[in-house]
A tleap script that builds the chain and sets N, CA, C and O, in Angstrom:
source leaprc.protein.ff14SB
mol = sequence {
  NMET ILE GLN ALA PHE VAL PHE ILE GLU ALA
  GLU PRO ALA ARG VAL PRO GLU LEU VAL GLU
  GLU LEU ALA GLY MET LYS LEU ALA SER SER
  VAL ILE LYS GLU VAL HIE ALA LEU THR GLY
  ARG PHE ASP LEU VAL ALA LEU VAL GLU SER
  PRO ASP ILE VAL SER LEU GLY CGLU
}
set mol.1.N position { 50.813 210.152 130.090 }
set mol.1.CA position { 49.794 210.330 129.077 }
set mol.1.C position { 48.608 209.441 129.439 }
set mol.1.O position { 48.776 208.311 129.897 }
set mol.2.N position { 47.411 209.972 129.228 }
set mol.2.CA position { 46.180 209.233 129.495 }
set mol.2.C position { 45.350 209.204 128.210 }
set mol.2.O position { 45.347 210.164 127.438 }
set mol.3.N position { 44.649 208.094 127.993 }
set mol.3.CA position { 43.788 207.966 126.828 }
set mol.3.C position { 42.372 207.666 127.291 }
set mol.3.O position { 42.165 207.000 128.305 }
set mol.4.N position { 41.396 208.168 126.534 }
set mol.4.CA position { 39.995 207.920 126.862 }
set mol.4.C position { 39.206 207.750 125.568 }
set mol.4.O position { 39.529 208.353 124.545 }
set mol.5.N position { 38.177 206.927 125.632 }
set mol.5.CA position { 37.246 206.783 124.518 }
set mol.5.C position { 36.046 207.674 124.806 }
set mol.5.O position { 35.476 207.613 125.895 }
set mol.6.N position { 35.662 208.491 123.851 }
set mol.6.CA position { 34.516 209.386 123.982 }
set mol.6.C position { 33.473 208.942 122.959 }
set mol.6.O position { 33.750 208.869 121.762 }
set mol.7.N position { 32.277 208.648 123.450 }
set mol.7.CA position { 31.189 208.210 122.579 }
set mol.7.C position { 30.333 209.415 122.219 }
set mol.7.O position { 29.982 210.214 123.087 }
set mol.8.N position { 29.997 209.548 120.935 }
set mol.8.CA position { 29.351 210.751 120.417 }
set mol.8.C position { 28.072 210.383 119.678 }
set mol.8.O position { 28.055 209.450 118.876 }
set mol.9.N position { 27.000 211.126 119.956 }
set mol.9.CA position { 25.761 211.011 119.196 }
set mol.9.C position { 25.768 212.119 118.148 }
set mol.9.O position { 26.128 213.256 118.453 }
set mol.10.N position { 25.379 211.800 116.931 }
set mol.10.CA position { 25.382 212.783 115.843 }
set mol.10.C position { 24.219 212.506 114.908 }
set mol.10.O position { 23.619 211.431 114.935 }
set mol.11.N position { 23.914 213.493 114.084 }
set mol.11.CA position { 22.917 213.281 113.047 }
set mol.11.C position { 23.509 212.301 112.041 }
set mol.11.O position { 24.632 212.507 111.579 }
set mol.12.N position { 22.788 211.245 111.691 }
set mol.12.CA position { 23.332 210.228 110.787 }
set mol.12.C position { 23.921 210.787 109.490 }
set mol.12.O position { 24.926 210.273 109.000 }
set mol.13.N position { 23.321 211.807 108.942 }
set mol.13.CA position { 23.819 212.379 107.688 }
set mol.13.C position { 25.180 213.055 107.849 }
set mol.13.O position { 25.912 213.214 106.872 }
set mol.14.N position { 25.521 213.453 109.073 }
set mol.14.CA position { 26.783 214.164 109.311 }
set mol.14.C position { 27.927 213.249 109.723 }
set mol.14.O position { 29.066 213.704 109.819 }
set mol.15.N position { 27.657 211.979 109.968 }
set mol.15.CA position { 28.695 211.073 110.484 }
set mol.15.C position { 29.956 211.056 109.615 }
set mol.15.O position { 31.044 211.248 110.157 }
set mol.16.N position { 29.873 210.838 108.305 }
set mol.16.CA position { 31.112 210.817 107.505 }
set mol.16.C position { 31.893 212.131 107.583 }
set mol.16.O position { 33.122 212.129 107.642 }
set mol.17.N position { 31.178 213.235 107.583 }
set mol.17.CA position { 31.801 214.559 107.667 }
set mol.17.C position { 32.502 214.750 109.019 }
set mol.17.O position { 33.608 215.287 109.080 }
set mol.18.N position { 31.851 214.307 110.095 }
set mol.18.CA position { 32.428 214.461 111.432 }
set mol.18.C position { 33.668 213.598 111.625 }
set mol.18.O position { 34.602 214.014 112.311 }
set mol.19.N position { 33.696 212.412 111.038 }
set mol.19.CA position { 34.882 211.563 111.123 }
set mol.19.C position { 36.082 212.331 110.589 }
set mol.19.O position { 37.151 212.322 111.201 }
set mol.20.N position { 35.911 212.993 109.457 }
set mol.20.CA position { 36.993 213.783 108.846 }
set mol.20.C position { 37.359 214.992 109.706 }
set mol.20.O position { 38.538 215.266 109.928 }
set mol.21.N position { 36.343 215.714 110.189 }
set mol.21.CA position { 36.573 216.942 110.962 }
set mol.21.C position { 37.276 216.679 112.289 }
set mol.21.O position { 38.179 217.420 112.677 }
set mol.22.N position { 36.861 215.628 112.979 }
set mol.22.CA position { 37.371 215.386 114.328 }
set mol.22.C position { 38.753 214.738 114.351 }
set mol.22.O position { 39.524 214.985 115.278 }
set mol.23.N position { 39.079 213.931 113.373 }
set mol.23.CA position { 40.367 213.224 113.373 }
set mol.23.C position { 41.519 214.225 113.403 }
set mol.23.O position { 41.628 215.083 112.528 }
set mol.24.N position { 42.366 214.111 114.404 }
set mol.24.CA position { 43.533 214.979 114.532 }
set mol.24.C position { 43.261 216.332 115.168 }
set mol.24.O position { 44.182 217.132 115.330 }
set mol.25.N position { 42.009 216.602 115.533 }
set mol.25.CA position { 41.667 217.890 116.139 }
set mol.25.C position { 42.366 218.053 117.491 }
set mol.25.O position { 42.454 217.102 118.269 }
set mol.26.N position { 42.855 219.249 117.763 }
set mol.26.CA position { 43.487 219.543 119.048 }
set mol.26.C position { 42.510 220.343 119.903 }
set mol.26.O position { 41.883 221.289 119.425 }
set mol.27.N position { 42.387 219.956 121.173 }
set mol.27.CA position { 41.501 220.609 122.122 }
set mol.27.C position { 42.322 220.980 123.350 }
set mol.27.O position { 42.871 220.095 124.005 }
set mol.28.N position { 42.419 222.236 123.672 }
set mol.28.CA position { 43.220 222.681 124.828 }
set mol.28.C position { 44.548 221.928 124.824 }
set mol.28.O position { 45.405 222.217 123.989 }
set mol.29.N position { 44.743 220.962 125.740 }
set mol.29.CA position { 45.988 220.180 125.739 }
set mol.29.C position { 45.763 218.729 125.344 }
set mol.29.O position { 46.635 217.887 125.559 }
set mol.30.N position { 44.615 218.430 124.776 }
set mol.30.CA position { 44.297 217.075 124.340 }
set mol.30.C position { 44.289 216.998 122.810 }
set mol.30.O position { 44.174 218.010 122.119 }
set mol.31.N position { 44.413 215.771 122.306 }
set mol.31.CA position { 44.380 215.539 120.860 }
set mol.31.C position { 43.455 214.364 120.584 }
set mol.31.O position { 43.510 213.347 121.276 }
set mol.32.N position { 42.607 214.505 119.572 }
set mol.32.CA position { 41.777 213.387 119.128 }
set mol.32.C position { 42.631 212.560 118.179 }
set mol.32.O position { 42.942 212.998 117.071 }
set mol.33.N position { 43.008 211.365 118.617 }
set mol.33.CA position { 43.916 210.511 117.852 }
set mol.33.C position { 43.207 209.714 116.760 }
set mol.33.O position { 43.751 209.535 115.671 }
set mol.34.N position { 41.993 209.235 117.047 }
set mol.34.CA position { 41.243 208.414 116.098 }
set mol.34.C position { 39.756 208.692 116.252 }
set mol.34.O position { 39.290 209.054 117.332 }
set mol.35.N position { 39.017 208.521 115.165 }
set mol.35.CA position { 37.556 208.625 115.191 }
set mol.35.C position { 37.004 207.507 114.313 }
set mol.35.O position { 37.473 207.284 113.197 }
set mol.36.N position { 35.998 206.808 114.840 }
set mol.36.CA position { 35.395 205.698 114.105 }
set mol.36.C position { 33.878 205.793 114.178 }
set mol.36.O position { 33.324 206.178 115.207 }
set mol.37.N position { 33.209 205.441 113.085 }
set mol.37.CA position { 31.748 205.379 113.053 }
set mol.37.C position { 31.289 204.087 113.731 }
set mol.37.O position { 31.978 203.068 113.681 }
set mol.38.N position { 30.129 204.144 114.356 }
set mol.38.CA position { 29.550 202.998 115.064 }
set mol.38.C position { 28.113 202.775 114.615 }
set mol.38.O position { 27.518 203.615 113.940 }
set mol.39.N position { 27.578 201.643 114.998 }
set mol.39.CA position { 26.140 201.413 114.889 }
set mol.39.C position { 25.627 201.231 116.305 }
set mol.39.O position { 26.386 200.859 117.199 }
set mol.40.N position { 24.356 201.489 116.513 }
set mol.40.CA position { 23.793 201.351 117.848 }
set mol.40.C position { 23.470 202.708 118.449 }
set mol.40.O position { 23.179 203.663 117.729 }
set mol.41.N position { 23.524 202.788 119.775 }
set mol.41.CA position { 23.134 204.012 120.487 }
set mol.41.C position { 23.988 205.212 120.105 }
set mol.41.O position { 23.472 206.322 119.976 }
set mol.42.N position { 25.283 205.004 119.924 }
set mol.42.CA position { 26.193 206.094 119.585 }
set mol.42.C position { 26.602 205.986 118.120 }
set mol.42.O position { 26.599 204.902 117.537 }
set mol.43.N position { 26.952 207.124 117.542 }
set mol.43.CA position { 27.283 207.181 116.126 }
set mol.43.C position { 28.787 207.200 115.862 }
set mol.43.O position { 29.248 206.747 114.814 }
set mol.44.N position { 29.545 207.728 116.821 }
set mol.44.CA position { 30.997 207.839 116.679 }
set mol.44.C position { 31.673 207.507 118.000 }
set mol.44.O position { 31.086 207.662 119.071 }
set mol.45.N position { 32.916 207.051 117.907 }
set mol.45.CA position { 33.758 206.902 119.085 }
set mol.45.C position { 35.089 207.561 118.742 }
set mol.45.O position { 35.642 207.347 117.662 }
set mol.46.N position { 35.598 208.369 119.679 }
set mol.46.CA position { 36.864 209.067 119.467 }
set mol.46.C position { 37.859 208.647 120.542 }
set mol.46.O position { 37.505 208.539 121.716 }
set mol.47.N position { 39.090 208.414 120.139 }
set mol.47.CA position { 40.169 208.134 121.077 }
set mol.47.C position { 40.877 209.456 121.331 }
set mol.47.O position { 41.460 210.043 120.420 }
set mol.48.N position { 40.821 209.921 122.582 }
set mol.48.CA position { 41.405 211.207 122.964 }
set mol.48.C position { 42.612 210.949 123.847 }
set mol.48.O position { 42.563 210.113 124.750 }
set mol.49.N position { 43.696 211.667 123.586 }
set mol.49.CA position { 44.924 211.533 124.364 }
set mol.49.C position { 45.216 212.867 125.058 }
set mol.49.O position { 45.199 213.925 124.430 }
set mol.50.N position { 45.485 212.793 126.359 }
set mol.50.CA position { 45.753 213.982 127.162 }
set mol.50.C position { 46.942 213.724 128.077 }
set mol.50.O position { 47.242 212.572 128.393 }
set mol.51.N position { 47.622 214.784 128.505 }
set mol.51.CA position { 48.756 214.593 129.392 }
set mol.51.C position { 48.350 214.070 130.776 }
set mol.51.O position { 49.119 213.353 131.416 }
set mol.52.N position { 47.135 214.430 131.243 }
set mol.52.CA position { 46.666 213.981 132.560 }
set mol.52.C position { 45.146 214.075 132.616 }
set mol.52.O position { 44.515 214.586 131.691 }
set mol.53.N position { 44.564 213.580 133.701 }
set mol.53.CA position { 43.114 213.522 133.832 }
set mol.53.C position { 42.483 214.910 133.878 }
set mol.53.O position { 41.373 215.099 133.379 }
set mol.54.N position { 43.170 215.875 134.463 }
set mol.54.CA position { 42.635 217.239 134.515 }
set mol.54.C position { 42.524 217.826 133.114 }
set mol.54.O position { 41.513 218.445 132.782 }
set mol.55.N position { 43.535 217.644 132.302 }
set mol.55.CA position { 43.520 218.139 130.924 }
set mol.55.C position { 42.436 217.457 130.105 }
set mol.55.O position { 41.837 218.075 129.224 }
set mol.56.N position { 42.184 216.198 130.391 }
set mol.56.CA position { 41.142 215.455 129.675 }
set mol.56.C position { 39.782 216.093 129.899 }
set mol.56.O position { 38.965 216.135 128.979 }
set mol.57.N position { 39.525 216.587 131.090 }
set mol.57.CA position { 38.246 217.216 131.421 }
set mol.57.C position { 38.046 218.585 130.791 }
set mol.57.O position { 36.925 219.094 130.762 }
set mol.58.N position { 39.104 219.179 130.291 }
set mol.58.CA position { 38.989 220.519 129.687 }
set mol.58.C position { 38.518 220.352 128.297 }
set mol.58.O position { 38.343 221.338 127.581 }
savepdb mol mol.pdb
quit
C-alpha cells in the first residue's frame, strides 16, 4: 500500500463542502482517506491510499 498527500486549490466558499464530498471517495483503485482544510497557497490537502504507484496515478 502506498500513501500520498494531494494538495488542492479550490474556491474558498466551496472548501467546507469539498471536505465533506471528498472524504472517503473512491477513485479507480485508490481511496481518499482524509481531507483537511488549509491556509496559504492551497485550500485542501487529501491523504490518498493506493495499492501501488501506478494505481495512484490513475
